[in-house]
C-alpha positions in Angstrom: 0.0 0.0 0.0 1.5 3.4 -0.9 2.4 5.8 1.9 -0.1 8.4 0.7 -3.0 6.0 1.0 -2.1 5.1 4.5 -1.9 8.7 5.7 -5.4 9.5 4.5 -6.7 12.6 2.7 -4.7 15.7 2.7 -5.9 18.5 5.1 -7.7 21.4 3.5 -5.5 24.4 3.4 -6.4 28.0 2.7 -4.6 29.7 -0.2 -1.5 31.7 0.8 -3.3 34.9 0.1 -6.7 33.8 1.5 -8.0 34.8 4.9 -8.2 32.4 7.8 -12.0 32.6 7.6 -11.9 30.7 4.3 -10.1 27.9 6.1 -12.7 27.8 8.9 -15.5 27.7 6.4 -14.0 24.8 4.5 -13.6 22.8 7.7 -17.3 23.2 8.5 -19.3 20.0 7.7 -21.1 20.0 4.4 -23.7 17.3 4.6 -26.2 16.8 1.9 -29.5 15.9 3.4 -32.5 14.5 1.6 -35.9 16.2 2.1 -36.8 13.7 4.8 -33.4 14.0 6.4 -33.6 17.8 6.4 -37.0 17.5 8.1 -35.7 15.0 10.7 -32.7 17.2 11.3 -35.0 20.3 11.9 -37.3 18.4 14.3 -34.5 16.8 16.3 -32.5 20.0 16.5 -35.5 22.0 17.7 -36.6 19.4 20.2 -33.1 19.4 21.6 -32.8 23.2 21.6 -36.3 23.4 23.2 -35.2 21.1 26.0 -32.0 23.0 26.5 -33.9 26.3 26.5 -36.2 24.9 29.2 -33.3 23.7 31.3 -30.9 26.7 30.9 -33.1 29.7 30.2 -36.3 28.8 32.1 -38.4 28.2 28.9 -37.7 31.6 27.4 -39.6 31.9 24.1 -37.2 34.7 22.9 -34.2 32.5 23.4 -36.1 29.7 21.6 -36.8 32.0 18.7 -33.2 33.1 18.4 -32.0 29.5 18.5 -34.5 28.7 15.7 -32.7 31.0 13.2 -29.4 29.0 12.9 -31.4 25.8 12.4 -33.2 27.5 9.5 -29.9 28.6 8.0 -28.2 25.2 8.4 -31.2 23.4 7.0 -31.3 25.7 3.9 -27.6 25.1 3.4 -27.5 21.3 4.0 -30.4 20.1 2.0 -29.2 18.6 -1.3 -30.1 20.5 -4.5 -32.8 18.1 -5.7 -34.8 18.5 -2.4 -34.3 22.3 -1.8 -37.9 23.2 -1.9 -38.8 20.9 1.0 -36.6 22.8 3.5 -39.0 25.8 4.1 -41.9 23.4 4.5 -40.2 21.4 7.3 -39.2 24.4 9.4 -42.6 25.5 10.8 -43.3 21.8 11.7 -40.0 21.7 13.6 -40.7 25.0 15.3 -44.0 23.7 16.6 -42.5 20.4 17.7 -39.7 22.1 19.6 -42.2 24.2 21.5 -43.5 21.2 23.5 -40.6 21.3 26.0 -40.7 25.1 26.2 -44.5 25.4 26.5 -45.9 26.1 29.9 -48.2 23.1 30.3 -49.2 22.9 33.9 -52.5 21.0 33.3 -51.3 17.9 31.5 -51.4 17.3 27.8 -54.2 19.8 27.0 -52.3 22.5 28.9 -49.1 21.7 27.0 -51.0 21.8 23.7 -52.5 25.2 24.7 -49.0 26.4 25.6 -47.7 25.3 22.2 -50.6 27.2 20.5 -49.9 30.3 22.6 -46.2 30.0 21.7 -47.0 29.8 18.0 -49.2 32.8 18.3 -46.8 35.0 20.3 -43.6 33.9 18.5 -44.9 34.1 15.0 -42.3 36.7 14.1 -39.4 34.3 14.8 -41.3 31.5 12.9 -42.0 33.7 9.8 -38.5 35.3 9.9 -36.6 32.1 10.1 -38.8 30.5 7.4 -38.3 33.6 5.2 -34.6 33.5 5.6 -34.5 29.8 4.7 -36.9 30.4 1.8 -34.7 33.1 0.3 -31.6 31.0 0.7 -33.3 28.0 -0.9 -34.5 30.0 -3.8 -31.1 31.5 -4.5 -29.5 28.0 -4.3 -32.1 26.6 -6.6 -31.7 29.3 -9.2 -27.9 28.8 -9.1 -28.3 25.0 -9.4 -30.7 25.3 -12.4 -28.4 27.8 -14.2 -25.4 25.5 -13.6 -27.4 22.5 -15.0 -28.3 24.5 -18.1 -24.7 25.5 -18.8 -23.6 21.8 -18.9 -23.6 20.3 -22.3 
């Protein structure tokens, strides 16, 4: 076996004239999720962030909304080009699912459900803003993908 094959892949290096930020961006994971995978990522991330919000911030809906924005951006970036249009659809579902740990449900399941609906009503700005950000990112990626496909012979 050659020595290069035993060492593994070469590390990614920034160009000599490039900034250190380019190197940091290249090291960031770049998964390509299917539409279902993107939806599962959103729901799992928001459930986890909702539970962390309930533990660390005392169920702060503002903190939950702020934590929703990076999930929107990552979902829009990580969904593969063929499934881009599914990302903005999965985000509101994930926002609602993640509200269950954050919702103030003192009277059992129906109280939790009422807390989720109250959270959806009062935090609609975060929901619409995050979905809008992801939607714009997805549309830009989709247009670039379609143009690149048309340029190929």
